[in-house]
Gaussian input, Z-matrix of N, CA and C with variables (Angstrom, degrees):
# hf/3-21g

backbone

0 1
 N
 C     1     B1
 C     2     B2     1     A1
 N     3     B3     2     A2     1     D1
 C     4     B4     3     A3     2     D2
 C     5     B5     4     A4     3     D3
 N     6     B6     5     A5     4     D4
 C     7     B7     6     A6     5     D5
 C     8     B8     7     A7     6     D6
 N     9     B9     8     A8     7     D7
 C    10    B10     9     A9     8     D8
 C    11    B11    10    A10     9     D9
 N    12    B12    11    A11    10    D10
 C    13    B13    12    A12    11    D11
 C    14    B14    13    A13    12    D12
 N    15    B15    14    A14    13    D13
 C    16    B16    15    A15    14    D14
 C    17    B17    16    A16    15    D15
 N    18    B18    17    A17    16    D16
 C    19    B19    18    A18    17    D17
 C    20    B20    19    A19    18    D18
 N    21    B21    20    A20    19    D19
 C    22    B22    21    A21    20    D20
 C    23    B23    22    A22    21    D21
 N    24    B24    23    A23    22    D22
 C    25    B25    24    A24    23    D23
 C    26    B26    25    A25    24    D24
 N    27    B27    26    A26    25    D25
 C    28    B28    27    A27    26    D26
 C    29    B29    28    A28    27    D27
 N    30    B30    29    A29    28    D28
 C    31    B31    30    A30    29    D29
 C    32    B32    31    A31    30    D30
 N    33    B33    32    A32    31    D31
 C    34    B34    33    A33    32    D32
 C    35    B35    34    A34    33    D33
 N    36    B36    35    A35    34    D34
 C    37    B37    36    A36    35    D35
 C    38    B38    37    A37    36    D36
 N    39    B39    38    A38    37    D37
 C    40    B40    39    A39    38    D38
 C    41    B41    40    A40    39    D39
 N    42    B42    41    A41    40    D40
 C    43    B43    42    A42    41    D41
 C    44    B44    43    A43    42    D42
 N    45    B45    44    A44    43    D43
 C    46    B46    45    A45    44    D44
 C    47    B47    46    A46    45    D45
 N    48    B48    47    A47    46    D46
 C    49    B49    48    A48    47    D47
 C    50    B50    49    A49    48    D48
 N    51    B51    50    A50    49    D49
 C    52    B52    51    A51    50    D50
 C    53    B53    52    A52    51    D51
 N    54    B54    53    A53    52    D52
 C    55    B55    54    A54    53    D53
 C    56    B56    55    A55    54    D54
 N    57    B57    56    A56    55    D55
 C    58    B58    57    A57    56    D56
 C    59    B59    58    A58    57    D57
 N    60    B60    59    A59    58    D58
 C    61    B61    60    A60    59    D59
 C    62    B62    61    A61    60    D60
 N    63    B63    62    A62    61    D61
 C    64    B64    63    A63    62    D62
 C    65    B65    64    A64    63    D63
 N    66    B66    65    A65    64    D64
 C    67    B67    66    A66    65    D65
 C    68    B68    67    A67    66    D66
 N    69    B69    68    A68    67    D67
 C    70    B70    69    A69    68    D68
 C    71    B71    70    A70    69    D69
 N    72    B72    71    A71    70    D70
 C    73    B73    72    A72    71    D71
 C    74    B74    73    A73    72    D72
 N    75    B75    74    A74    73    D73
 C    76    B76    75    A75    74    D74
 C    77    B77    76    A76    75    D75
 N    78    B78    77    A77    76    D76
 C    79    B79    78    A78    77    D77
 C    80    B80    79    A79    78    D78
 N    81    B81    80    A80    79    D79
 C    82    B82    81    A81    80    D80
 C    83    B83    82    A82    81    D81
 N    84    B84    83    A83    82    D82
 C    85    B85    84    A84    83    D83
 C    86    B86    85    A85    84    D84
 N    87    B87    86    A86    85    D85
 C    88    B88    87    A87    86    D86
 C    89    B89    88    A88    87    D87
 N    90    B90    89    A89    88    D88
 C    91    B91    90    A90    89    D89
 C    92    B92    91    A91    90    D90
 N    93    B93    92    A92    91    D91
 C    94    B94    93    A93    92    D92
 C    95    B95    94    A94    93    D93
 N    96    B96    95    A95    94    D94
 C    97    B97    96    A96    95    D95
 C    98    B98    97    A97    96    D96
 N    99    B99    98    A98    97    D97
 C   100   B100    99    A99    98    D98
 C   101   B101   100   A100    99    D99
 N   102   B102   101   A101   100   D100
 C   103   B103   102   A102   101   D101
 C   104   B104   103   A103   102   D102
 N   105   B105   104   A104   103   D103
 C   106   B106   105   A105   104   D104
 C   107   B107   106   A106   105   D105
 N   108   B108   107   A107   106   D106
 C   109   B109   108   A108   107   D107
 C   110   B110   109   A109   108   D108
 N   111   B111   110   A110   109   D109
 C   112   B112   111   A111   110   D110
 C   113   B113   112   A112   111   D111
 N   114   B114   113   A113   112   D112
 C   115   B115   114   A114   113   D113
 C   116   B116   115   A115   114   D114
 N   117   B117   116   A116   115   D115
 C   118   B118   117   A117   116   D116
 C   119   B119   118   A118   117   D117
 N   120   B120   119   A119   118   D118
 C   121   B121   120   A120   119   D119
 C   122   B122   121   A121   120   D120
 N   123   B123   122   A122   121   D121
 C   124   B124   123   A123   122   D122
 C   125   B125   124   A124   123   D123
 N   126   B126   125   A125   124   D124
 C   127   B127   126   A126   125   D125
 C   128   B128   127   A127   126   D126
 N   129   B129   128   A128   127   D127
 C   130   B130   129   A129   128   D128
 C   131   B131   130   A130   129   D129
 N   132   B132   131   A131   130   D130
 C   133   B133   132   A132   131   D131
 C   134   B134   133   A133   132   D132
 N   135   B135   134   A134   133   D133
 C   136   B136   135   A135   134   D134
 C   137   B137   136   A136   135   D135
 N   138   B138   137   A137   136   D136
 C   139   B139   138   A138   137   D137
 C   140   B140   139   A139   138   D138
 N   141   B141   140   A140   139   D139
 C   142   B142   141   A141   140   D140
 C   143   B143   142   A142   141   D141
 N   144   B144   143   A143   142   D142
 C   145   B145   144   A144   143   D143
 C   146   B146   145   A145   144   D144
 N   147   B147   146   A146   145   D145
 C   148   B148   147   A147   146   D146
 C   149   B149   148   A148   147   D147
 N   150   B150   149   A149   148   D148
 C   151   B151   150   A150   149   D149
 C   152   B152   151   A151   150   D150
 N   153   B153   152   A152   151   D151
 C   154   B154   153   A153   152   D152
 C   155   B155   154   A154   153   D153
 N   156   B156   155   A155   154   D154
 C   157   B157   156   A156   155   D155
 C   158   B158   157   A157   156   D156
 N   159   B159   158   A158   157   D157
 C   160   B160   159   A159   158   D158
 C   161   B161   160   A160   159   D159
 N   162   B162   161   A161   160   D160
 C   163   B163   162   A162   161   D161
 C   164   B164   163   A163   162   D162
 N   165   B165   164   A164   163   D163
 C   166   B166   165   A165   164   D164
 C   167   B167   166   A166   165   D165
 N   168   B168   167   A167   166   D166
 C   169   B169   168   A168   167   D167
 C   170   B170   169   A169   168   D168
 N   171   B171   170   A170   169   D169
 C   172   B172   171   A171   170   D170
 C   173   B173   172   A172   171   D171
 N   174   B174   173   A173   172   D172
 C   175   B175   174   A174   173   D173
 C   176   B176   175   A175   174   D174
 N   177   B177   176   A176   175   D175
 C   178   B178   177   A177   176   D176
 C   179   B179   178   A178   177   D177
 N   180   B180   179   A179   178   D178
 C   181   B181   180   A180   179   D179
 C   182   B182   181   A181   180   D180
 N   183   B183   182   A182   181   D181
 C   184   B184   183   A183   182   D182
 C   185   B185   184   A184   183   D183
 N   186   B186   185   A185   184   D184
 C   187   B187   186   A186   185   D185
 C   188   B188   187   A187   186   D186
 N   189   B189   188   A188   187   D187
 C   190   B190   189   A189   188   D188
 C   191   B191   190   A190   189   D189
 N   192   B192   191   A191   190   D190
 C   193   B193   192   A192   191   D191
 C   194   B194   193   A193   192   D192
 N   195   B195   194   A194   193   D193
 C   196   B196   195   A195   194   D194
 C   197   B197   196   A196   195   D195
 N   198   B198   197   A197   196   D196
 C   199   B199   198   A198   197   D197
 C   200   B200   199   A199   198   D198
 N   201   B201   200   A200   199   D199
 C   202   B202   201   A201   200   D200
 C   203   B203   202   A202   201   D201
 N   204   B204   203   A203   202   D202
 C   205   B205   204   A204   203   D203
 C   206   B206   205   A205   204   D204
 N   207   B207   206   A206   205   D205
 C   208   B208   207   A207   206   D206
 C   209   B209   208   A208   207   D207
 N   210   B210   209   A209   208   D208
 C   211   B211   210   A210   209   D209
 C   212   B212   211   A211   210   D210
 N   213   B213   212   A212   211   D211
 C   214   B214   213   A213   212   D212
 C   215   B215   214   A214   213   D213
 N   216   B216   215   A215   214   D214
 C   217   B217   216   A216   215   D215
 C   218   B218   217   A217   216   D216
 N   219   B219   218   A218   217   D217
 C   220   B220   219   A219   218   D218
 C   221   B221   220   A220   219   D219
 N   222   B222   221   A221   220   D220
 C   223   B223   222   A222   221   D221
 C   224   B224   223   A223   222   D222
 N   225   B225   224   A224   223   D223
 C   226   B226   225   A225   224   D224
 C   227   B227   226   A226   225   D225
 N   228   B228   227   A227   226   D226
 C   229   B229   228   A228   227   D227
 C   230   B230   229   A229   228   D228
 N   231   B231   230   A230   229   D229
 C   232   B232   231   A231   230   D230
 C   233   B233   232   A232   231   D231
 N   234   B234   233   A233   232   D232
 C   235   B235   234   A234   233   D233
 C   236   B236   235   A235   234   D234
 N   237   B237   236   A236   235   D235
 C   238   B238   237   A237   236   D236
 C   239   B239   238   A238   237   D237
 N   240   B240   239   A239   238   D238
 C   241   B241   240   A240   239   D239
 C   242   B242   241   A241   240   D240
 N   243   B243   242   A242   241   D241
 C   244   B244   243   A243   242   D242
 C   245   B245   244   A244   243   D243
 N   246   B246   245   A245   244   D244
 C   247   B247   246   A246   245   D245
 C   248   B248   247   A247   246   D246
 N   249   B249   248   A248   247   D247
 C   250   B250   249   A249   248   D248
 C   251   B251   250   A250   249   D249
 N   252   B252   251   A251   250   D250
 C   253   B253   252   A252   251   D251
 C   254   B254   253   A253   252   D252
 N   255   B255   254   A254   253   D253
 C   256   B256   255   A255   254   D254
 C   257   B257   256   A256   255   D255
 N   258   B258   257   A257   256   D256
 C   259   B259   258   A258   257   D257
 C   260   B260   259   A259   258   D258
 N   261   B261   260   A260   259   D259
 C   262   B262   261   A261   260   D260
 C   263   B263   262   A262   261   D261
 N   264   B264   263   A263   262   D262
 C   265   B265   264   A264   263   D263
 C   266   B266   265   A265   264   D264
 N   267   B267   266   A266   265   D265
 C   268   B268   267   A267   266   D266
 C   269   B269   268   A268   267   D267
 N   270   B270   269   A269   268   D268
 C   271   B271   270   A270   269   D269
 C   272   B272   271   A271   270   D270
 N   273   B273   272   A272   271   D271
 C   274   B274   273   A273   272   D272
 C   275   B275   274   A274   273   D273

   B1=1.4420
   B2=1.5191
   B3=1.3096
   B4=1.4556
   B5=1.5206
   B6=1.3117
   B7=1.4612
   B8=1.5253
   B9=1.3343
   B10=1.4564
   B11=1.5183
   B12=1.2943
   B13=1.4588
   B14=1.5177
   B15=1.3199
   B16=1.4512
   B17=1.5181
   B18=1.3402
   B19=1.4643
   B20=1.5243
   B21=1.3417
   B22=1.4612
   B23=1.5239
   B24=1.3185
   B25=1.4592
   B26=1.5187
   B27=1.3110
   B28=1.4578
   B29=1.5188
   B30=1.3226
   B31=1.4660
   B32=1.5213
   B33=1.3406
   B34=1.4558
   B35=1.5209
   B36=1.3253
   B37=1.4632
   B38=1.5204
   B39=1.3174
   B40=1.4617
   B41=1.5233
   B42=1.3376
   B43=1.4656
   B44=1.5252
   B45=1.3209
   B46=1.4678
   B47=1.5169
   B48=1.3229
   B49=1.4605
   B50=1.5276
   B51=1.3394
   B52=1.4657
   B53=1.5197
   B54=1.3323
   B55=1.4590
   B56=1.5270
   B57=1.3353
   B58=1.4678
   B59=1.5263
   B60=1.3298
   B61=1.4635
   B62=1.5161
   B63=1.3329
   B64=1.4679
   B65=1.5256
   B66=1.3249
   B67=1.4617
   B68=1.5236
   B69=1.3234
   B70=1.4633
   B71=1.5209
   B72=1.3305
   B73=1.4615
   B74=1.5234
   B75=1.3339
   B76=1.4626
   B77=1.5228
   B78=1.3216
   B79=1.4686
   B80=1.5263
   B81=1.3150
   B82=1.4655
   B83=1.5254
   B84=1.3371
   B85=1.4626
   B86=1.5198
   B87=1.3254
   B88=1.4575
   B89=1.5188
   B90=1.3279
   B91=1.4701
   B92=1.5278
   B93=1.3277
   B94=1.4638
   B95=1.5246
   B96=1.3263
   B97=1.4630
   B98=1.5185
   B99=1.3263
   B100=1.4664
   B101=1.5244
   B102=1.3113
   B103=1.4651
   B104=1.5181
   B105=1.3176
   B106=1.4647
   B107=1.5231
   B108=1.3284
   B109=1.4755
   B110=1.5262
   B111=1.3184
   B112=1.4724
   B113=1.5267
   B114=1.3278
   B115=1.4608
   B116=1.5177
   B117=1.3279
   B118=1.4667
   B119=1.5201
   B120=1.3315
   B121=1.4597
   B122=1.5215
   B123=1.3192
   B124=1.4654
   B125=1.5245
   B126=1.3172
   B127=1.4729
   B128=1.5234
   B129=1.3171
   B130=1.4559
   B131=1.5247
   B132=1.3218
   B133=1.4563
   B134=1.5253
   B135=1.3411
   B136=1.4601
   B137=1.5253
   B138=1.3264
   B139=1.4659
   B140=1.5272
   B141=1.3410
   B142=1.4658
   B143=1.5239
   B144=1.3266
   B145=1.4600
   B146=1.5270
   B147=1.3319
   B148=1.4658
   B149=1.5258
   B150=1.3421
   B151=1.4626
   B152=1.5266
   B153=1.3168
   B154=1.4630
   B155=1.5273
   B156=1.3239
   B157=1.4627
   B158=1.5251
   B159=1.3215
   B160=1.4653
   B161=1.5302
   B162=1.3275
   B163=1.4687
   B164=1.5223
   B165=1.3345
   B166=1.4621
   B167=1.5277
   B168=1.3294
   B169=1.4628
   B170=1.5283
   B171=1.3402
   B172=1.4656
   B173=1.5264
   B174=1.3260
   B175=1.4613
   B176=1.5299
   B177=1.3188
   B178=1.4646
   B179=1.5238
   B180=1.3123
   B181=1.4623
   B182=1.5179
   B183=1.3195
   B184=1.4659
   B185=1.5360
   B186=1.3302
   B187=1.4661
   B188=1.5288
   B189=1.3269
   B190=1.4610
   B191=1.5158
   B192=1.3414
   B193=1.4568
   B194=1.5146
   B195=1.3125
   B196=1.4601
   B197=1.5259
   B198=1.3066
   B199=1.4561
   B200=1.5231
   B201=1.3312
   B202=1.4571
   B203=1.5274
   B204=1.3321
   B205=1.4640
   B206=1.5201
   B207=1.3028
   B208=1.4629
   B209=1.5216
   B210=1.3222
   B211=1.4671
   B212=1.5247
   B213=1.3054
   B214=1.4630
   B215=1.5318
   B216=1.3248
   B217=1.4652
   B218=1.5307
   B219=1.3208
   B220=1.4576
   B221=1.5219
   B222=1.3122
   B223=1.4609
   B224=1.5299
   B225=1.3203
   B226=1.4699
   B227=1.5266
   B228=1.3119
   B229=1.4739
   B230=1.5292
   B231=1.3092
   B232=1.4641
   B233=1.5262
   B234=1.3303
   B235=1.4649
   B236=1.5293
   B237=1.3232
   B238=1.4687
   B239=1.5248
   B240=1.3142
   B241=1.4735
   B242=1.5207
   B243=1.3276
   B244=1.4689
   B245=1.5279
   B246=1.3223
   B247=1.4697
   B248=1.5246
   B249=1.3184
   B250=1.4599
   B251=1.5307
   B252=1.3301
   B253=1.4623
   B254=1.5213
   B255=1.3317
   B256=1.4653
   B257=1.5200
   B258=1.3156
   B259=1.4685
   B260=1.5264
   B261=1.3103
   B262=1.4657
   B263=1.5271
   B264=1.3249
   B265=1.4621
   B266=1.5289
   B267=1.3403
   B268=1.4554
   B269=1.5324
   B270=1.3361
   B271=1.4627
   B272=1.5165
   B273=1.2895
   B274=1.4737
   B275=1.4941
   A1=107.91
   A2=115.45
   A3=118.38
   A4=109.95
   A5=115.22
   A6=120.12
   A7=109.04
   A8=115.03
   A9=120.40
   A10=108.02
   A11=115.87
   A12=118.72
   A13=109.36
   A14=116.44
   A15=120.50
   A16=111.63
   A17=115.54
   A18=120.11
   A19=113.26
   A20=117.67
   A21=120.26
   A22=110.96
   A23=117.03
   A24=120.88
   A25=110.09
   A26=117.76
   A27=120.83
   A28=111.81
   A29=116.75
   A30=120.60
   A31=111.40
   A32=116.52
   A33=120.25
   A34=111.32
   A35=115.50
   A36=119.90
   A37=110.63
   A38=115.47
   A39=119.84
   A40=111.37
   A41=116.98
   A42=121.31
   A43=110.82
   A44=116.95
   A45=120.53
   A46=110.47
   A47=117.25
   A48=120.47
   A49=111.14
   A50=116.75
   A51=119.57
   A52=111.32
   A53=117.66
   A54=121.15
   A55=110.80
   A56=116.79
   A57=120.38
   A58=110.73
   A59=116.26
   A60=119.19
   A61=112.42
   A62=116.63
   A63=120.17
   A64=111.34
   A65=116.78
   A66=120.27
   A67=110.93
   A68=116.74
   A69=120.34
   A70=110.94
   A71=116.51
   A72=120.53
   A73=111.13
   A74=116.71
   A75=120.46
   A76=111.27
   A77=116.74
   A78=120.43
   A79=110.32
   A80=118.02
   A81=119.61
   A82=110.73
   A83=118.28
   A84=120.97
   A85=110.57
   A86=116.33
   A87=120.66
   A88=111.20
   A89=117.01
   A90=119.23
   A91=110.74
   A92=118.06
   A93=120.45
   A94=110.26
   A95=115.54
   A96=119.75
   A97=111.66
   A98=117.04
   A99=119.88
   A100=111.00
   A101=117.06
   A102=119.65
   A103=111.49
   A104=116.78
   A105=120.24
   A106=110.67
   A107=117.11
   A108=120.37
   A109=109.88
   A110=116.96
   A111=119.06
   A112=111.21
   A113=116.38
   A114=119.76
   A115=111.85
   A116=117.01
   A117=119.83
   A118=111.99
   A119=116.36
   A120=119.46
   A121=111.81
   A122=118.10
   A123=121.59
   A124=112.56
   A125=117.08
   A126=120.15
   A127=110.13
   A128=115.64
   A129=119.21
   A130=111.76
   A131=117.25
   A132=120.26
   A133=111.88
   A134=116.97
   A135=121.25
   A136=111.25
   A137=117.76
   A138=120.24
   A139=110.78
   A140=116.22
   A141=119.72
   A142=111.22
   A143=116.89
   A144=120.77
   A145=110.04
   A146=116.81
   A147=120.70
   A148=110.78
   A149=117.02
   A150=120.35
   A151=110.86
   A152=117.15
   A153=120.85
   A154=110.96
   A155=116.53
   A156=120.43
   A157=110.34
   A158=116.86
   A159=120.41
   A160=110.80
   A161=116.84
   A162=120.18
   A163=111.39
   A164=115.92
   A165=120.18
   A166=110.99
   A167=116.77
   A168=119.80
   A169=111.27
   A170=117.41
   A171=120.14
   A172=110.76
   A173=116.72
   A174=120.01
   A175=110.96
   A176=116.78
   A177=119.97
   A178=110.64
   A179=116.54
   A180=120.55
   A181=111.34
   A182=116.59
   A183=121.26
   A184=110.17
   A185=115.95
   A186=119.82
   A187=111.79
   A188=115.98
   A189=119.57
   A190=110.67
   A191=116.92
   A192=119.50
   A193=111.76
   A194=117.41
   A195=119.66
   A196=111.14
   A197=116.20
   A198=120.42
   A199=112.25
   A200=117.07
   A201=119.56
   A202=114.73
   A203=118.77
   A204=120.18
   A205=112.33
   A206=117.30
   A207=118.34
   A208=109.88
   A209=116.20
   A210=118.32
   A211=110.54
   A212=118.08
   A213=120.32
   A214=109.70
   A215=117.68
   A216=119.38
   A217=110.68
   A218=114.83
   A219=119.84
   A220=109.88
   A221=116.87
   A222=122.28
   A223=111.30
   A224=117.58
   A225=120.33
   A226=111.21
   A227=116.74
   A228=120.25
   A229=110.16
   A230=117.20
   A231=121.17
   A232=110.08
   A233=116.90
   A234=120.31
   A235=111.49
   A236=116.57
   A237=120.06
   A238=110.76
   A239=117.50
   A240=120.35
   A241=110.55
   A242=117.37
   A243=120.11
   A244=110.80
   A245=117.26
   A246=120.96
   A247=110.23
   A248=117.25
   A249=120.75
   A250=110.84
   A251=117.12
   A252=120.11
   A253=110.35
   A254=118.74
   A255=120.94
   A256=111.40
   A257=116.33
   A258=119.36
   A259=110.35
   A260=116.38
   A261=119.52
   A262=110.09
   A263=118.28
   A264=121.69
   A265=111.63
   A266=116.83
   A267=121.00
   A268=111.66
   A269=117.41
   A270=121.54
   A271=112.58
   A272=117.97
   A273=121.17
   A274=112.50
   D1=128.92
   D2=179.47
   D3=-86.08
   D4=149.32
   D5=-179.86
   D6=-102.16
   D7=126.49
   D8=176.58
   D9=-100.90
   D10=164.30
   D11=178.06
   D12=-98.06
   D13=151.67
   D14=177.16
   D15=111.77
   D16=164.76
   D17=-177.38
   D18=-69.06
   D19=-32.15
   D20=-179.69
   D21=-65.65
   D22=-36.80
   D23=179.63
   D24=-63.08
   D25=-38.54
   D26=179.14
   D27=-64.67
   D28=-41.16
   D29=178.76
   D30=-67.59
   D31=-42.31
   D32=178.77
   D33=-62.13
   D34=-45.31
   D35=-179.81
   D36=-63.13
   D37=-41.62
   D38=179.47
   D39=-63.45
   D40=-42.06
   D41=178.43
   D42=-62.58
   D43=-41.84
   D44=178.73
   D45=-65.33
   D46=-42.13
   D47=179.42
   D48=-64.47
   D49=-41.10
   D50=177.90
   D51=-64.58
   D52=-42.28
   D53=178.98
   D54=-63.59
   D55=-41.96
   D56=179.09
   D57=-65.38
   D58=-39.98
   D59=177.61
   D60=-64.62
   D61=-41.88
   D62=177.49
   D63=-63.84
   D64=-41.18
   D65=178.71
   D66=-62.99
   D67=-42.90
   D68=178.83
   D69=-63.74
   D70=-41.92
   D71=177.96
   D72=-62.27
   D73=-42.65
   D74=179.62
   D75=-63.36
   D76=-43.09
   D77=-179.56
   D78=-65.47
   D79=-44.82
   D80=-178.43
   D81=-67.71
   D82=-37.13
   D83=177.70
   D84=-66.27
   D85=-42.68
   D86=179.00
   D87=-63.26
   D88=-43.12
   D89=-179.76
   D90=-67.34
   D91=-36.03
   D92=176.74
   D93=-65.62
   D94=-42.14
   D95=178.91
   D96=-63.39
   D97=-42.03
   D98=178.51
   D99=-65.23
   D100=-37.46
   D101=176.81
   D102=-63.51
   D103=-39.94
   D104=178.38
   D105=-66.24
   D106=-39.86
   D107=178.56
   D108=-65.61
   D109=-42.36
   D110=177.48
   D111=-60.70
   D112=-40.76
   D113=178.01
   D114=-62.95
   D115=-39.52
   D116=177.82
   D117=-66.83
   D118=-37.45
   D119=-179.40
   D120=-69.12
   D121=-26.57
   D122=179.09
   D123=-78.13
   D124=-17.03
   D125=-177.13
   D126=-68.68
   D127=146.83
   D128=179.15
   D129=-76.86
   D130=-21.73
   D131=179.74
   D132=-104.45
   D133=34.48
   D134=-177.05
   D135=-61.51
   D136=-37.50
   D137=179.89
   D138=-64.85
   D139=-39.96
   D140=178.10
   D141=-66.86
   D142=-39.90
   D143=178.71
   D144=-64.01
   D145=-41.97
   D146=179.15
   D147=-65.26
   D148=-41.57
   D149=179.06
   D150=-65.10
   D151=-40.01
   D152=178.16
   D153=-65.49
   D154=-40.08
   D155=177.75
   D156=-64.50
   D157=-38.35
   D158=178.36
   D159=-65.17
   D160=-43.70
   D161=177.88
   D162=-62.98
   D163=-39.49
   D164=178.65
   D165=-64.20
   D166=-42.90
   D167=178.89
   D168=-65.11
   D169=-38.90
   D170=177.45
   D171=-63.86
   D172=-42.27
   D173=179.08
   D174=-64.28
   D175=-41.08
   D176=177.43
   D177=-63.55
   D178=-42.13
   D179=178.61
   D180=-62.58
   D181=-40.75
   D182=178.82
   D183=-63.04
   D184=-43.11
   D185=178.86
   D186=-62.91
   D187=-42.25
   D188=179.93
   D189=-64.40
   D190=-44.67
   D191=179.09
   D192=-64.86
   D193=-39.53
   D194=177.82
   D195=-64.86
   D196=-36.07
   D197=-177.07
   D198=-72.96
   D199=-40.40
   D200=-171.29
   D201=-109.87
   D202=-23.22
   D203=-173.38
   D204=-80.70
   D205=-43.38
   D206=-176.79
   D207=-95.35
   D208=129.71
   D209=179.45
   D210=-72.59
   D211=150.92
   D212=177.95
   D213=-67.86
   D214=155.24
   D215=179.64
   D216=-64.61
   D217=152.85
   D218=-179.67
   D219=-64.88
   D220=142.92
   D221=-176.04
   D222=-60.45
   D223=-44.29
   D224=-179.63
   D225=-66.60
   D226=-33.19
   D227=177.11
   D228=-63.98
   D229=-42.10
   D230=178.45
   D231=-63.44
   D232=-44.14
   D233=179.03
   D234=-62.92
   D235=-41.11
   D236=179.24
   D237=-63.13
   D238=-38.95
   D239=178.63
   D240=-65.51
   D241=-38.97
   D242=177.45
   D243=-63.76
   D244=-42.37
   D245=179.10
   D246=-62.29
   D247=-44.91
   D248=179.62
   D249=-63.60
   D250=-38.56
   D251=179.56
   D252=-67.21
   D253=-39.62
   D254=178.08
   D255=-66.93
   D256=-40.08
   D257=178.41
   D258=-63.61
   D259=-38.98
   D260=179.20
   D261=-67.04
   D262=-37.14
   D263=177.58
   D264=-67.64
   D265=-37.12
   D266=-179.81
   D267=-69.41
   D268=-32.59
   D269=-179.68
   D270=-73.30
   D271=-21.75
   D272=-177.23
   D273=-84.33

């Protein structure tokens, strides 16, 4: 890479270096991921590992939906239920 003089040359060189670094990171991450997948495929219990991963993902999905999909009960509704429960306890 040739070096030019001036502020624009510094920015161009920096952009090229950042792009090259990102490309190298992507390639090394991809190759590591492929190596991990190959290792999983060689395992004798690959079907069990896949089934366990599927169950884990379903459980995570259920937790996320429970956390964000259903709104929490109204505060006054909760208080009213507590009052009714105390009144029922006092009557017994």
